[in-house]
C-alpha positions as CSV (number, residue, x, y, z in Angstrom):
1,M,-0.4,-0.1,-0.5
2,A,1.3,3.5,-1.2
3,K,2.1,5.7,2.0
4,I,0.8,9.2,1.0
5,L,1.9,12.7,3.3
6,I,-0.5,15.8,3.3
7,I,1.1,18.9,4.7
8,D,-1.1,21.7,5.1
9,D,-2.5,24.1,7.6
10,E,-6.2,23.6,6.8
11,K,-8.3,21.3,8.3
12,G,-10.6,21.0,5.9
13,I,-8.4,20.7,2.6
14,R,-6.6,17.9,4.8
15,R,-9.8,16.2,5.2
16,T,-11.0,16.3,1.7
17,L,-7.6,14.5,0.9
18,R,-7.6,11.8,3.2
19,E,-10.9,11.2,2.3
20,I,-10.4,11.0,-1.4
21,L,-7.2,9.0,-0.6
22,E,-8.2,6.6,1.9
23,Y,-11.1,5.8,-0.5
24,E,-8.9,4.5,-3.5
25,G,-6.7,2.1,-1.0
26,Y,-3.6,5.1,0.0
27,D,-2.5,5.2,3.4
28,V,-2.7,8.8,4.5
29,T,-0.7,10.9,7.4
30,E,-1.5,14.8,8.0
31,A,1.1,17.2,8.7
32,V,-0.3,20.8,10.0
33,D,2.6,22.9,9.2
34,G,6.1,22.6,7.3
35,I,8.1,21.8,10.5
36,E,5.7,18.8,11.2
37,G,6.1,17.7,7.5
38,L,9.3,17.6,7.3
39,N,10.1,15.8,10.8
40,E,7.7,13.2,9.3
41,I,9.5,12.9,6.5
42,K,12.6,12.5,7.9
43,L,11.6,9.6,9.9
44,N,9.4,7.7,8.2
45,E,9.0,6.7,4.3
46,Y,6.3,7.8,2.2
47,N,5.6,7.0,-1.7
48,V,4.1,11.2,-2.2
49,V,3.9,14.1,-0.9
50,F,0.9,16.8,-0.4
51,L,3.0,19.9,0.0
52,D,0.8,23.3,0.9
53,I,2.4,26.6,-0.4
54,K,1.5,29.3,2.2
55,M,1.9,27.6,6.0
56,P,2.8,29.0,9.4
57,R,6.2,28.4,10.6
58,M,7.7,27.2,7.9
59,D,6.2,27.7,4.4
60,G,6.4,25.3,1.5
61,M,8.8,26.7,-0.9
62,E,11.3,26.4,2.5
63,V,10.0,22.6,3.0
64,L,11.0,21.6,-1.0
65,E,14.1,23.1,-0.5
66,Q,14.8,20.8,2.5
67,V,13.5,17.6,0.8
68,N,15.1,18.4,-1.8
69,K,18.5,17.6,-0.2
70,I,17.7,15.1,1.9
71,K,15.2,13.1,-0.1
72,P,15.8,14.1,-3.8
73,D,13.7,11.4,-5.3
74,L,10.6,11.7,-3.4
75,P,7.5,13.3,-5.5
76,I,6.1,16.2,-4.0
77,I,2.7,17.4,-5.6
78,M,2.5,21.2,-4.8
79,I,-1.2,22.7,-3.5
80,S,-1.8,26.6,-4.1
81,G,-4.1,28.6,-4.1
82,H,-5.8,30.6,-7.3
83,G,-3.3,33.5,-6.0
84,D,-0.3,31.0,-5.5
85,M,-0.3,29.9,-9.1
86,D,3.3,31.3,-10.1
87,T,4.5,30.3,-6.8
88,A,3.5,26.4,-8.1
89,V,4.8,26.7,-11.4
90,N,8.3,28.0,-9.8
91,A,7.9,24.9,-7.3
92,V,8.0,22.7,-10.0
93,K,11.0,24.2,-11.4
94,K,13.3,23.9,-8.2
95,G,12.2,20.2,-8.1
96,A,8.4,19.8,-7.5
97,F,6.6,17.1,-9.1
98,D,3.5,18.8,-10.1
99,Y,0.6,21.3,-8.5
100,I,-3.1,20.8,-8.0
101,A,-5.4,23.8,-7.2
102,K,-7.6,24.2,-4.6
103,P,-10.4,23.1,-4.2
104,P,-8.9,20.0,-5.6
105,D,-10.4,18.6,-8.8
106,L,-11.1,14.8,-8.1
107,N,-9.9,13.3,-11.5
108,R,-6.6,16.2,-11.8
109,L,-6.4,14.3,-8.4
110,L,-6.0,11.3,-9.0
111,I,-4.0,11.2,-12.2
112,T,-1.3,12.7,-10.4
113,V,-0.9,10.7,-7.7
114,R,-0.7,7.3,-10.4
115,N,2.0,9.7,-12.4
116,A,3.5,10.5,-9.4
117,L,3.5,7.0,-7.7
118,E,5.0,5.1,-11.0
119,K,7.7,7.4,-11.1
120,S,8.5,6.8,-7.6
121,T,7.9,3.2,-8.5
122,L,10.4,3.7,-12.1
123,I,13.0,5.2,-9.5
124,T,12.8,2.6,-7.3
125,E,13.4,0.1,-10.0
126,T,16.0,1.9,-11.6
127,K,18.3,1.5,-8.5
128,V,17.6,-2.2,-8.0
129,L,19.1,-2.8,-11.8
130,K,21.8,-0.6,-11.1
131,T,22.9,-2.2,-7.7
132,Q,22.4,-6.0,-9.6
133,I,24.8,-4.6,-12.3
134,N,27.2,-3.5,-9.9
135,K,27.3,-6.8,-8.5
136,V,27.7,-8.7,-12.1
137,T,30.6,-6.0,-13.1
138,R,32.8,-7.0,-10.6
139,D,36.5,-6.9,-9.7
140,I,39.0,-8.9,-11.9
141,I,41.0,-10.6,-9.0
142,G,44.5,-11.5,-9.0
143,K,47.9,-10.1,-8.8
144,S,49.5,-12.8,-11.6
145,S,51.0,-11.1,-13.9
146,Q,48.5,-12.0,-16.5
147,I,46.1,-10.5,-15.1
148,K,47.9,-7.4,-14.5
149,H,48.3,-7.7,-18.7
150,I,44.6,-8.5,-18.8
151,K,43.8,-5.1,-16.6
152,D,46.5,-3.1,-18.0
153,T,45.4,-3.9,-21.6
154,I,41.5,-3.5,-21.0
155,D,42.4,0.2,-19.7
156,R,44.1,0.8,-23.4
157,V,41.4,-0.8,-25.7
158,A,38.5,-0.1,-24.1
159,P,38.5,3.9,-25.0
160,T,38.7,3.4,-28.3
161,D,36.0,1.4,-31.2
162,A,38.1,-1.5,-31.7
163,R,36.9,-4.4,-32.1
164,V,37.8,-7.4,-29.2
165,L,38.2,-10.9,-29.0
166,I,38.5,-12.8,-26.0
167,T,39.9,-16.8,-25.6
168,G,40.0,-18.9,-22.6
169,K,38.4,-22.1,-21.2
170,N,35.3,-21.7,-19.9
171,G,35.1,-20.7,-16.4
172,T,38.1,-18.1,-16.8
173,G,36.0,-15.1,-16.6
174,K,36.0,-14.3,-20.3
175,E,32.0,-12.1,-19.9
176,L,33.4,-10.5,-17.0
177,V,36.7,-9.2,-19.4
178,A,34.4,-8.1,-21.6
179,R,31.8,-6.1,-19.4
180,W,34.6,-4.2,-18.0
181,V,36.0,-3.5,-22.1
182,H,32.1,-1.9,-22.0
183,E,32.4,-0.6,-18.6
184,K,35.6,1.5,-19.2
185,S,34.5,2.3,-23.0
186,N,32.9,5.9,-24.2
187,R,29.7,3.5,-24.4
188,C,29.1,2.4,-21.3
189,E,26.2,4.5,-20.8
190,G,24.7,2.8,-23.3
191,P,23.5,-0.8,-23.3
192,M,25.7,-4.3,-23.2
193,V,23.8,-7.1,-25.2
194,E,25.0,-10.1,-24.4
195,V,23.8,-13.3,-27.0
196,N,25.3,-16.8,-26.5
197,C,25.8,-18.3,-29.6
198,A,26.4,-21.6,-28.1
199,A,22.8,-21.6,-26.7
200,I,20.5,-20.5,-29.3
201,P,19.8,-22.9,-32.5
202,S,21.3,-22.7,-36.1
203,E,18.1,-22.0,-37.3
204,L,16.7,-19.0,-35.0
205,I,20.3,-17.5,-34.5
206,E,19.7,-14.8,-37.3
207,S,16.4,-14.2,-36.2
208,E,17.8,-13.6,-33.0
209,L,20.6,-11.1,-34.3
210,F,18.7,-9.1,-36.8
211,G,15.4,-9.8,-35.6
212,H,12.2,-10.4,-38.0
213,E,9.1,-8.9,-39.4
214,K,5.6,-9.9,-38.6
215,G,4.7,-13.0,-40.6
216,S,8.3,-13.7,-42.2
217,F,8.0,-17.3,-41.0
218,T,5.6,-19.7,-39.5
219,S,6.0,-18.7,-35.4
220,A,6.7,-14.9,-36.5
221,H,3.3,-13.0,-35.2
222,K,4.8,-10.3,-34.7
223,Q,7.6,-7.6,-35.2
224,R,11.0,-8.7,-33.1
225,I,13.9,-6.4,-32.7
226,G,17.1,-8.3,-32.8
227,K,20.2,-7.9,-30.4
228,F,22.4,-5.6,-33.2
229,E,18.9,-3.0,-32.8
230,Q,19.1,-3.5,-29.1
231,A,22.6,-2.6,-28.7
232,N,22.7,0.3,-31.0
233,G,24.9,2.8,-29.1
234,G,26.1,0.8,-26.8
235,T,28.4,-3.4,-27.2
236,L,27.2,-5.8,-28.3
237,F,28.9,-9.4,-26.5
238,L,28.9,-12.6,-28.9
239,D,29.7,-15.3,-26.7
240,E,31.0,-18.1,-27.7
241,I,31.0,-16.9,-31.4
242,G,32.6,-19.8,-32.2
243,D,29.2,-22.0,-32.7
244,M,27.5,-19.4,-34.7
245,S,26.3,-21.0,-38.1
246,L,28.2,-20.3,-41.3
247,S,24.7,-18.4,-42.5
248,A,24.5,-16.3,-39.7
249,Q,28.4,-15.3,-39.7
250,A,27.9,-14.0,-43.0
251,K,25.4,-11.9,-42.2
252,V,27.2,-10.6,-39.4
253,L,30.1,-10.3,-41.4
254,R,27.9,-7.6,-43.3
255,A,26.7,-6.0,-40.9
256,L,30.4,-4.6,-39.6
257,Q,31.1,-4.1,-42.9
258,E,28.3,-2.0,-43.9
259,N,26.9,-0.8,-40.2
260,R,23.2,-2.1,-41.4
261,I,21.5,-5.1,-40.9
262,T,18.6,-6.3,-42.2
263,R,15.4,-8.0,-39.8
264,V,14.2,-11.6,-41.3
265,G,11.6,-11.1,-43.6
266,G,12.2,-7.9,-44.4
267,D,13.8,-5.6,-47.2
268,K,15.1,-2.0,-44.8
269,E,18.4,-1.6,-44.3
270,I,18.8,-0.5,-41.4
271,P,21.5,1.8,-39.5
272,V,23.5,0.4,-36.6
273,N,26.2,1.8,-34.7
274,V,27.4,-0.8,-32.2
275,R,30.4,-2.3,-31.1
276,I,31.8,-5.7,-31.1
277,V,33.2,-7.9,-28.1
278,A,33.2,-11.6,-28.9
279,A,34.1,-14.6,-27.0
280,T,35.2,-18.3,-27.6
281,N,36.6,-21.5,-25.6
282,K,37.3,-22.6,-29.6
283,D,40.7,-22.5,-31.5
284,L,39.1,-20.2,-33.9
285,K,42.3,-20.7,-36.5
286,A,41.7,-24.5,-36.3
287,E,37.6,-23.7,-37.4
288,I,38.6,-21.9,-40.2
289,A,41.3,-24.6,-41.4
290,D,37.9,-27.1,-40.5
291,K,36.3,-24.3,-42.9
292,K,33.6,-23.9,-39.6
293,F,34.4,-20.4,-39.3
294,R,35.1,-17.7,-42.0
295,E,38.3,-16.1,-42.1
296,D,37.1,-12.7,-43.3
297,L,35.1,-12.5,-39.8
298,Y,38.0,-13.7,-37.9
299,H,39.7,-10.9,-39.1
300,R,36.8,-8.5,-38.6
301,I,36.8,-9.5,-34.9
302,A,40.1,-10.4,-33.8
303,V,41.7,-6.8,-33.7
304,I,42.2,-7.2,-30.0
305,L,43.1,-10.3,-28.9
306,L,42.7,-10.7,-25.1
307,H,43.4,-14.0,-24.1
308,V,42.3,-15.4,-20.6
309,P,44.4,-17.7,-18.4
310,S,43.2,-20.9,-16.9
311,L,43.6,-20.7,-13.3
312,D,45.8,-23.6,-13.2
313,D,48.1,-21.2,-15.3
314,R,47.4,-18.7,-12.7
315,K,47.4,-20.5,-8.7
316,E,49.2,-17.6,-7.1
317,D,45.5,-16.0,-7.4
318,I,43.8,-18.8,-5.6
319,P,44.8,-17.2,-2.1
320,L,43.3,-14.0,-3.1
321,L,40.1,-15.5,-4.6
322,A,39.7,-17.7,-2.2
323,E,39.7,-14.7,0.5
324,I,37.2,-12.7,-1.6
325,F,34.6,-15.3,-2.6
326,V,34.3,-16.9,0.9
327,G,33.9,-13.5,2.4
328,E,31.1,-12.9,-0.6
329,I,29.5,-16.4,0.0
330,C,29.3,-16.1,3.8
331,M,27.6,-12.4,3.7
332,E,25.0,-14.0,0.8
333,Y,24.3,-16.7,3.5
334,G,24.0,-14.6,6.3
335,M,27.0,-16.5,8.2
336,K,29.8,-15.0,10.0
337,V,33.0,-14.8,7.8
338,K,34.9,-18.3,8.1
339,T,38.4,-18.2,8.1
340,I,39.8,-20.5,5.2
341,T,43.7,-21.6,6.7
342,P,46.8,-21.9,5.4
343,K,47.0,-25.6,4.2
344,A,43.3,-25.7,3.0
345,I,44.8,-22.7,0.6
346,S,48.1,-25.1,-0.5
347,A,45.5,-28.3,-1.2
348,L,43.5,-26.2,-3.5
349,Q,46.7,-24.9,-5.2
350,S,48.0,-28.4,-5.7
351,M,44.6,-29.4,-7.3
352,H,43.9,-29.6,-11.3
353,W,40.7,-26.8,-11.7
354,S,39.4,-28.4,-15.4
355,G,36.3,-25.8,-14.2
356,N,38.6,-23.0,-13.4
357,V,37.2,-19.4,-11.3
358,R,34.0,-20.8,-11.6
359,E,34.6,-24.5,-10.4
360,L,36.6,-22.9,-7.7
361,H,33.7,-20.4,-6.7
362,N,31.7,-23.7,-6.4
363,V,34.0,-25.7,-4.2
364,L,34.4,-22.7,-1.7
365,E,30.4,-22.4,-1.3
366,R,30.5,-26.2,-0.6
367,L,33.4,-25.8,1.7
368,V,31.7,-22.5,3.6
369,I,28.6,-24.5,4.2
370,L,30.0,-27.6,5.2
371,S,32.9,-26.5,7.1
372,N,32.8,-25.2,11.0
373,K,34.3,-22.2,11.7
374,E,37.3,-21.9,9.8
375,I,37.9,-24.1,6.3
376,T,41.2,-26.8,6.7
377,D,42.8,-28.6,4.8
378,S,40.7,-32.3,6.2
379,D,37.9,-30.2,4.9
380,V,39.2,-29.8,1.5
381,R,40.0,-33.6,1.8
382,K,36.2,-34.6,2.9
383,Y,34.6,-32.4,0.7
384,V,36.1,-31.8,-2.4
385,I,37.8,-34.9,-3.6
386,P,35.3,-36.4,-5.4
387,S,34.5,-40.0,-4.1
388,N,35.6,-42.3,-7.4
389,A,39.0,-40.7,-7.5
390,Q,42.1,-42.7,-8.1
391,V,44.1,-42.4,-4.0
392,T,46.3,-43.6,-3.1
393,N,48.4,-44.3,0.3
394,G,46.1,-41.0,1.0
395,F,47.1,-39.9,-2.2
396,N,44.9,-38.3,-5.0
397,F,46.4,-39.2,-7.9
398,D,43.4,-37.5,-10.1
399,S,44.2,-34.2,-9.2
400,H,47.1,-33.7,-11.0
401,T,47.0,-34.3,-14.9
402,K,51.0,-32.7,-15.4
403,F,53.7,-34.5,-14.1
404,Q,54.9,-31.1,-12.9
405,E,52.2,-30.9,-11.0
406,F,52.7,-33.8,-9.1
407,K,56.2,-33.1,-8.5
408,D,55.9,-30.0,-6.7
409,Y,52.9,-31.3,-4.6
410,A,55.3,-34.0,-3.5
411,E,58.3,-31.4,-3.0
412,R,56.1,-29.4,-1.1
413,S,54.8,-32.5,1.2
414,F,58.9,-33.4,1.6
415,L,59.9,-30.2,3.2
416,E,57.0,-29.9,5.2
417,H,57.3,-32.9,6.7
418,K,60.9,-32.1,7.3
419,L,60.4,-28.8,8.7
420,K,57.9,-29.7,11.0
421,K,60.6,-32.7,12.5
422,N,63.2,-29.9,12.9
423,N,60.5,-27.5,14.3
424,W,60.9,-25.3,11.6
425,N,64.7,-25.2,12.0
426,V,65.8,-23.9,8.6
427,S,69.7,-24.0,9.1
428,K,69.1,-28.4,10.8
429,T,66.3,-29.0,8.0
430,S,68.7,-27.4,5.0
431,E,71.6,-29.7,6.7
432,E,69.6,-33.0,6.9
433,I,68.2,-32.8,3.2
434,D,71.3,-31.7,1.8
435,I,70.3,-28.6,0.3
436,Q,71.4,-24.9,1.1
437,R,69.6,-23.0,3.7
438,S,69.6,-20.1,0.4
439,H,67.6,-22.7,-1.5
440,L,65.0,-23.8,1.0
441,Y,63.8,-20.2,2.0
442,S,63.3,-20.1,-2.0
443,K,61.6,-23.3,-1.8
444,M,59.4,-22.5,1.7
445,E,57.9,-19.1,-0.2
446,K,57.5,-20.5,-3.7
447,F,55.4,-23.4,-1.4
448,N,54.2,-20.6,1.1
449,L,55.7,-22.9,3.7
450,K,55.3,-21.3,7.2
451,R,54.8,-22.2,10.5
452,E,51.1,-22.1,11.8
453,K,50.5,-19.8,15.0
């Protein structure tokens, strides 16, 4: 139920407005002057305010000025006598939503209230959408050289209109990179429209991209505006472009060459102004060799190449990713933020991440839910290693697909065992295992080996 505040020193006007508004189902509160009304606005939330212009102690124009400072989105409808019309018009120029004359006309009053409520609802929805957008467009997390290179390249490329091709395996964060290219571009105020080319059947992809006219095919019951037109003035993100049909590729190429599109079943050319950012997990040059992707389209979209590395190629970023993800997941579930032990981090770093950052996030969500006050390496062994993994003498061989990964894991485990045995005495340990202390210090830094406090 919408809440409406009436601020007027005339009891008869307040009563008349209350009767009309309550009959329409609104929740109505009254204030007898400007000071009382301003206090109500400060202490409570209202959807619309009726505000008289001439009142004792504080007049309507003063109240309007104060409200614009503390709640600028609150719709204010000025109530004006015949002699106050010029003032009422001036109030609208200073931010009031509208004005009505005394005595109020019923139809005019109700229409004005409905319009003010629609504005209030739109403002609220816009704020929610902006919040959701901000949540999606998170920072690109990592301190590795690969991530620094991606961020530097985005900063250089984004302000231009150069087309960008983002490559990388599933789950590495290609969509996030695309969003930052848009966010840092001169088109950031325009739309960013996404198309997952792999999720749309080949017979519908052209309609999805270019739209169609009513009656152009059996199920075309009305005109449809395609993604190119929706993205006009902004960015069109073609995700998994390697899965696009050759027929659609030809039309996309033509659209990029001419900056015009034609809807399916239509003959009118429609000018479009979009920046193309594309992404794929496929080797497009191999696809070209197999005649599954057009070479001329590749050269059109691959002006700037950005490769997003797999998580296995930047395991030094796992501690930071884990810290941020655990904090976010705990907040989302309303939990006290859990800590993750260095051993647990090391266990995560020793694993093979075929699903990349997306898989890491899912694993950490599982660990947050199932662990106690902190996430330990035993939690990782218990809840992360698959039950059907090949385990021998407590070691999960399926967690490593590369020989170097196994060597690192074995070396780290050996050094940790020897350091613990010697109570973390580096000199004694280096002597026992016959390596120089400086070399042992380097290994300890590499594997993040520290005595737990």
